[in-house]
VMD Tcl script that draws the C-alpha trace (Angstrom):
set ca {
  {-7.21 15.77 0.98}
  {-8.81 18.39 -1.26}
  {-9.75 20.65 1.70}
  {-6.11 20.72 2.82}
  {-4.80 21.37 -0.69}
  {-7.36 24.14 -1.13}
  {-5.73 25.99 1.76}
  {-2.04 25.11 1.33}
  {0.26 23.10 -0.91}
  {2.57 22.33 2.03}
  {3.66 18.68 2.03}
  {4.12 18.89 5.82}
  {0.52 20.02 6.29}
  {-0.67 17.20 4.06}
  {1.34 14.63 6.02}
  {-0.02 15.92 9.34}
  {-3.58 15.73 8.04}
  {-3.02 12.19 6.75}
  {-1.47 11.11 10.05}
  {-4.46 12.43 12.00}
  {-6.96 10.88 9.60}
  {-5.23 7.49 9.58}
  {-5.13 7.49 13.40}
  {-8.86 8.18 13.56}
  {-9.51 5.52 10.90}
  {-7.44 2.97 12.85}
  {-9.57 3.54 15.94}
  {-12.83 3.44 13.98}
  {-11.94 0.28 12.06}
  {-11.00 -1.78 15.11}
  {-13.80 -0.25 17.19}
  {-16.18 -2.20 14.95}
  {-14.81 -5.41 16.45}
  {-15.34 -4.58 20.13}
  {-18.82 -6.18 20.30}
  {-17.41 -9.26 18.56}
  {-14.12 -9.87 20.37}
  {-14.23 -7.64 23.42}
  {-12.16 -4.54 24.24}
  {-8.97 -6.35 25.30}
  {-8.57 -8.42 22.15}
  {-9.54 -5.52 19.90}
  {-7.08 -3.16 21.57}
  {-4.29 -5.74 21.38}
  {-4.95 -6.35 17.68}
  {-4.92 -2.62 16.92}
  {-1.72 -2.17 18.93}
  {0.11 -5.03 17.22}
  {-0.88 -3.85 13.75}
  {-0.22 -0.15 14.31}
  {3.16 -0.97 15.86}
  {4.50 -2.30 12.56}
  {6.99 0.13 11.04}
  {5.31 -0.03 7.64}
  {1.94 0.86 9.19}
  {3.47 3.86 10.96}
  {5.35 5.12 7.93}
  {2.25 4.64 5.74}
  {0.00 6.75 7.97}
  {1.24 10.14 6.70}
  {1.76 8.89 3.13}
  {-0.72 9.16 0.26}
  {-0.63 5.44 -0.49}
  {-3.75 3.26 -0.69}
  {-2.66 0.08 1.08}
  {-3.16 1.27 4.66}
  {-6.61 2.59 3.80}
  {-7.49 -0.69 2.11}
  {-6.32 -2.47 5.27}
  {-8.46 -0.38 7.60}
  {-11.44 -0.57 5.24}
  {-11.08 -4.36 5.12}
  {-10.97 -4.60 8.92}
  {-14.11 -2.48 9.26}
  {-15.95 -4.23 6.41}
  {-15.22 -7.71 7.79}
  {-16.41 -6.75 11.26}
  {-19.56 -5.11 9.93}
  {-20.25 -8.19 7.81}
  {-20.18 -10.36 10.93}
  {-22.45 -7.94 12.80}
  {-24.92 -7.51 9.93}
  {-27.25 -10.49 10.71}
  {-28.07 -9.03 14.13}
  {-27.67 -5.33 13.29}
  {-29.44 -4.30 10.07}
  {-27.85 -0.83 10.11}
  {-24.43 -2.48 9.85}
  {-25.28 -3.51 6.29}
  {-25.30 0.10 5.11}
  {-21.97 0.78 6.79}
  {-20.63 -2.41 5.22}
  {-21.65 -1.17 1.77}
  {-19.99 2.18 2.47}
  {-16.73 0.51 3.54}
  {-16.64 -1.67 0.45}
  {-17.30 1.35 -1.76}
  {-14.45 3.20 -0.05}
  {-12.04 0.32 -0.57}
  {-13.07 0.07 -4.22}
  {-12.46 3.79 -4.68}
  {-8.94 3.22 -3.34}
  {-8.13 0.01 -5.24}
  {-10.68 -1.93 -7.27}
  {-8.57 -5.14 -7.48}
  {-8.16 -5.26 -3.70}
  {-11.88 -4.61 -3.26}
  {-12.59 -7.60 -5.51}
  {-10.33 -9.86 -3.42}
  {-11.95 -8.48 -0.26}
  {-15.44 -9.09 -1.59}
  {-14.74 -12.64 -2.76}
  {-14.79 -14.43 0.65}
  {-17.57 -12.19 1.95}
  {-19.76 -12.96 -1.06}
  {-18.97 -16.67 -0.75}
  {-19.90 -16.65 2.93}
  {-23.09 -14.70 2.27}
  {-24.07 -17.16 -0.43}
  {-23.40 -20.24 1.69}
  {-24.54 -19.15 5.17}
  {-28.27 -18.50 5.46}
  {-27.98 -15.87 8.19}
  {-25.78 -13.72 5.94}
  {-27.84 -13.93 2.73}
  {-29.64 -10.64 3.34}
  {-26.22 -9.00 3.20}
  {-25.67 -9.97 -0.45}
  {-27.34 -6.90 -2.03}
  {-25.31 -4.59 0.20}
  {-22.07 -6.35 -0.70}
  {-22.80 -6.13 -4.41}
  {-24.10 -2.57 -4.18}
  {-21.10 -1.30 -2.25}
  {-18.62 -2.91 -4.63}
  {-20.51 -1.64 -7.68}
  {-20.78 1.90 -6.33}
  {-17.08 2.09 -5.54}
  {-16.03 0.57 -8.87}
  {-18.22 2.83 -11.02}
  {-15.60 5.54 -11.49}
  {-12.91 2.96 -12.29}
  {-15.19 1.23 -14.81}
  {-16.19 4.47 -16.57}
  {-12.54 5.48 -16.77}
  {-11.66 2.04 -18.13}
  {-13.98 2.56 -21.11}
  {-13.16 6.23 -21.67}
  {-9.36 5.91 -21.48}
  {-8.51 2.30 -22.25}
  {-11.38 1.01 -24.37}
  {-12.84 -1.34 -21.78}
  {-12.25 -3.25 -18.56}
  {-10.16 -6.07 -20.15}
  {-7.93 -3.52 -21.85}
  {-7.39 -1.64 -18.60}
  {-6.55 -4.84 -16.75}
  {-4.09 -5.74 -19.52}
  {-2.34 -2.36 -19.22}
  {-2.30 -2.66 -15.45}
  {-0.83 -6.15 -15.62}
  {1.86 -4.97 -18.04}
  {2.78 -2.16 -15.66}
  {3.20 -4.72 -12.89}
  {5.50 -6.77 -15.12}
  {2.82 -9.32 -15.91}
  {0.29 -10.90 -13.54}
  {0.90 -14.64 -13.70}
  {1.43 -17.48 -11.22}
  {4.64 -16.75 -9.36}
  {5.54 -17.83 -5.83}
  {6.59 -14.51 -4.31}
  {7.10 -15.51 -0.68}
  {10.87 -15.01 -0.73}
  {10.61 -11.51 -2.18}
  {7.97 -10.60 0.40}
  {10.27 -11.79 3.18}
  {13.29 -10.04 1.64}
  {11.45 -6.71 1.53}
  {9.97 -7.01 5.02}
  {12.39 -4.51 6.59}
  {12.88 -2.37 3.52}
  {13.30 -1.05 0.94}
  {9.84 0.45 0.52}
  {9.79 -0.90 -3.04}
  {11.73 -4.08 -3.74}
  {11.91 -4.05 -7.54}
  {13.97 -5.94 -8.41}
  {14.42 -7.83 -5.14}
  {18.14 -8.46 -5.43}
  {19.54 -6.82 -2.30}
  {20.34 -8.40 1.08}
  {17.75 -8.97 3.80}
  {17.94 -6.17 6.36}
  {17.86 -7.30 10.01}
  {16.89 -10.94 9.31}
  {16.55 -11.49 13.07}
  {13.65 -9.01 13.04}
  {11.69 -11.11 10.54}
  {10.93 -13.92 12.99}
  {7.48 -12.47 13.70}
  {6.63 -12.76 9.99}
  {7.71 -16.39 9.89}
  {5.69 -17.09 13.05}
  {2.55 -15.32 11.79}
  {1.22 -18.25 9.69}
  {1.77 -20.60 12.63}
  {-0.11 -18.30 14.99}
  {-2.93 -17.98 12.46}
  {-3.16 -21.76 12.12}
  {-3.19 -22.11 15.90}
  {-6.03 -19.57 16.11}
  {-7.89 -21.54 13.44}
  {-7.41 -24.82 15.31}
  {-8.67 -23.31 18.57}
  {-11.71 -21.81 16.81}
  {-12.60 -25.13 15.17}
  {-12.22 -26.98 18.47}
  {-14.42 -24.49 20.32}
  {-16.97 -24.66 17.52}
  {-17.80 -28.19 18.60}
  {-18.90 -26.81 21.97}
  {-21.20 -24.24 20.37}
  {-18.85 -21.24 20.31}
  {-19.16 -19.35 16.97}
  {-16.04 -19.73 14.84}
  {-16.91 -17.15 12.19}
  {-15.11 -14.39 14.10}
  {-11.89 -16.26 13.42}
  {-12.64 -18.00 10.13}
  {-13.90 -14.98 8.18}
  {-10.99 -12.59 8.92}
  {-8.55 -15.42 8.20}
  {-10.23 -16.12 4.85}
  {-10.27 -12.43 3.92}
  {-6.60 -12.05 4.89}
  {-5.64 -15.02 2.72}
  {-7.57 -13.63 -0.26}
  {-6.12 -10.14 0.08}
  {-2.57 -11.47 0.25}
  {-2.99 -13.95 -2.63}
  {-2.24 -11.60 -5.57}
  {0.87 -10.25 -3.88}
  {2.23 -13.65 -2.86}
  {1.18 -15.69 -5.90}
  {0.93 -13.39 -8.94}
  {3.64 -10.70 -8.71}
  {7.38 -10.99 -9.25}
  {8.36 -8.13 -6.91}
  {7.26 -6.90 -3.52}
  {6.87 -3.99 -1.14}
  {6.21 -4.11 2.62}
  {2.95 -2.14 2.24}
  {1.40 -4.75 -0.05}
  {0.56 -7.06 2.85}
  {-0.81 -4.40 5.21}
  {-4.42 -5.56 4.69}
  {-3.46 -9.13 5.56}
  {-1.56 -8.01 8.67}
  {-4.47 -5.85 9.83}
  {-6.90 -8.76 9.60}
  {-4.58 -11.45 10.96}
  {-3.99 -9.29 14.03}
  {-7.59 -10.00 15.09}
  {-7.53 -13.83 15.37}
  {-3.94 -13.78 16.59}
  {-4.87 -11.20 19.22}
  {-7.79 -13.39 20.23}
  {-5.48 -16.39 20.54}
  {-3.01 -14.50 22.72}
  {-5.64 -13.11 25.07}
  {-7.35 -16.51 25.32}
  {-4.06 -18.19 26.25}
  {-2.92 -15.48 28.64}
  {-6.14 -14.64 30.50}
  {-6.33 -17.59 32.93}
  {-2.56 -17.79 33.53}
  {-0.83 -14.72 35.01}
  {2.64 -16.04 34.21}
  {1.71 -16.56 30.57}
  {0.09 -13.13 30.48}
  {3.39 -11.57 31.54}
  {5.25 -13.61 28.92}
  {2.82 -12.60 26.17}
  {3.05 -8.96 27.24}
  {6.85 -9.08 27.11}
  {6.84 -10.69 23.66}
  {4.41 -8.10 22.30}
  {6.48 -5.29 23.81}
  {9.65 -6.79 22.33}
  {8.00 -6.98 18.91}
  {6.90 -3.34 19.09}
  {10.33 -2.13 20.23}
  {12.02 -4.16 17.47}
  {10.09 -2.21 14.83}
  {11.70 1.10 15.76}
  {15.24 0.47 14.41}
  {13.67 -0.34 11.04}
  {11.35 2.67 11.25}
  {14.28 4.96 12.11}
  {16.40 3.65 9.24}
  {13.60 3.88 6.70}
  {12.51 7.38 7.71}
  {16.14 8.53 7.53}
  {16.43 7.06 4.02}
  {13.19 8.71 2.92}
  {14.29 12.07 4.34}
  {17.68 11.80 2.63}
  {16.09 10.91 -0.71}
  {13.57 13.74 -0.41}
  {16.45 16.14 0.21}
  {18.20 14.89 -2.94}
  {15.01 15.45 -4.91}
  {14.82 19.05 -3.75}
  {18.51 19.70 -4.40}
  {18.22 18.25 -7.91}
  {15.11 20.34 -8.58}
  {16.86 23.52 -7.42}
  {19.85 22.77 -9.64}
  {17.60 22.14 -12.64}
  {15.76 25.40 -12.01}
  {19.11 27.19 -11.90}
  {19.99 25.62 -15.26}
  {16.87 27.15 -16.77}
  {14.50 24.21 -16.48}
  {11.36 26.00 -15.32}
  {7.67 25.48 -15.94}
  {6.48 24.60 -18.46}
  {9.21 21.98 -18.79}
  {9.71 18.23 -19.14}
  {11.92 15.83 -17.20}
  {12.61 12.25 -18.32}
  {14.61 9.43 -16.79}
  {15.67 8.24 -13.36}
  {13.60 9.77 -10.51}
  {11.93 12.06 -13.06}
  {8.55 12.05 -11.34}
  {9.50 13.28 -7.83}
  {12.25 15.60 -9.07}
  {9.94 16.95 -11.76}
  {7.28 17.64 -9.14}
  {9.72 19.66 -7.02}
  {11.03 21.46 -10.11}
  {7.56 22.29 -11.42}
  {8.02 20.13 -14.54}
  {5.99 17.43 -16.18}
  {7.58 13.98 -16.09}
  {7.62 11.12 -18.58}
  {9.13 7.66 -19.06}
  {10.24 6.16 -22.37}
  {11.04 2.71 -20.98}
  {10.33 0.45 -18.06}
  {7.03 -0.54 -16.48}
  {5.87 3.08 -16.20}
  {6.51 3.89 -19.86}
  {4.02 6.49 -21.05}
  {5.70 8.15 -24.05}
  {8.22 7.58 -26.85}
  {11.61 9.12 -27.67}
  {10.16 10.84 -30.73}
  {7.46 12.42 -28.58}
  {10.10 13.65 -26.12}
  {12.06 15.23 -28.98}
  {8.95 16.97 -30.28}
  {8.16 18.35 -26.84}
  {11.80 19.45 -26.44}
  {11.27 21.76 -29.42}
  {8.54 23.57 -27.49}
  {9.69 23.57 -23.87}
  {12.86 23.15 -21.76}
  {13.59 19.43 -21.48}
  {16.15 17.32 -19.65}
  {17.00 13.68 -19.07}
  {18.06 12.67 -15.57}
  {20.50 9.78 -15.05}
  {21.96 8.24 -11.90}
  {25.01 6.17 -10.98}
  {27.09 7.18 -14.03}
  {24.49 5.85 -16.46}
  {24.69 6.90 -20.09}
  {21.80 8.97 -21.42}
  {19.39 7.41 -23.91}
  {20.43 7.52 -27.55}
  {18.20 10.45 -28.42}
  {19.87 12.59 -25.72}
  {23.53 11.69 -26.39}
  {24.22 15.13 -27.91}
  {22.49 17.07 -25.15}
  {24.53 19.14 -22.70}
  {25.77 17.25 -19.65}
  {25.35 18.91 -16.23}
  {26.39 16.99 -13.10}
  {24.10 17.90 -10.21}
  {26.15 18.57 -7.05}
  {24.75 17.31 -3.78}
  {22.76 14.50 -5.39}
  {25.23 11.62 -5.07}
  {26.07 11.29 -8.75}
  {22.94 12.34 -10.59}
  {23.43 14.01 -13.97}
  {21.09 16.15 -16.06}
  {21.30 16.15 -19.85}
  {19.73 19.35 -21.14}
  {18.19 19.58 -24.57}
  {19.02 22.61 -26.75}
  {16.86 25.58 -25.86}
  {13.55 25.62 -27.77}
  {14.03 27.42 -31.08}
  {17.84 27.35 -30.83}
  {18.20 25.28 -34.02}
  {15.90 27.48 -36.10}
}
mol new
graphics top color blue
foreach p $ca { graphics top sphere $p radius 0.5 }
foreach p [lrange $ca 0 end-1] q [lrange $ca 1 end] { graphics top cylinder $p $q radius 0.2 }
display resetview
């Protein structure tokens, strides 16, 4: 996105560029699978995945999960093509490097089943150096940063795990289901399930995947290769494992890589069932259309919520600017990061999973620059800000700013 930001800092321009890039990446990722599954199955898989509301809302967002998903789809397809197409190995390495640049942990989970397959299946063994090289190239920046900023890879993983609330065995299926139709971040997952009737596809997805697996294993006995079903299923399971078994919260975007990969064997199952039977083809088409249409109420509600929240951020930032909080300045507390961005201020957190400073550090910085604490829902300010000036922010649904004394006022 650097070329766009070099020309303009418009968020709208950035979102348009991301939407166009993600659309092109969607086509390119699934295009890899056309020689493996045929155009009909590939198109159906791409349609089913891209029709999900979370895939559509992620396209114009600067979040890594969609890009990991598309990179995983392309990498898995290239891996399967590599024994017969040597040039596919280089593209495979490039895809793995790209995924690792986005998220090293996801790249590791993506590489695990591919490395295992390459080690166990003779025809894939020549792919091993490309797998290892791509992962290593993409993880180089992350590794160097781990040593320069955190003191090493274990230390960085420890900090990352602490930010996530601790990475330990935890069955997270219920939270994943609860967050399926929003909110975008379910932390903590204590609210009601939105549109539970629209979660039936998610409950049916494991059954469809198992059915695709059973069909592939049955056809394998007749000489039909099963790797085009087994490998994407294995990669999808590995990519979903940390989010379903190690975290205590959820977000709909976390499982995008699994959805993108599961769409391929499920799409193959649907086309295989529907092709020889016109009546079944019509039924499958109607069910797919119903699923796509059912995503739009959720998409409309979520985009409206995002737009409303963005408007509150801008209103709060304008009010803070009017109160004298202008760059260089510091904002701490609830929604400090997005509001601080709109206000032109640095942001910080003294508690919670994103804690990056201490109250004493905030007080020291308040002596040098305008500083405020932001609270929501009638919350009390932190102890160090109890004597700061209270300013309700109109138009923000109850947010309050607590302004520190002007720098130098106590001297």
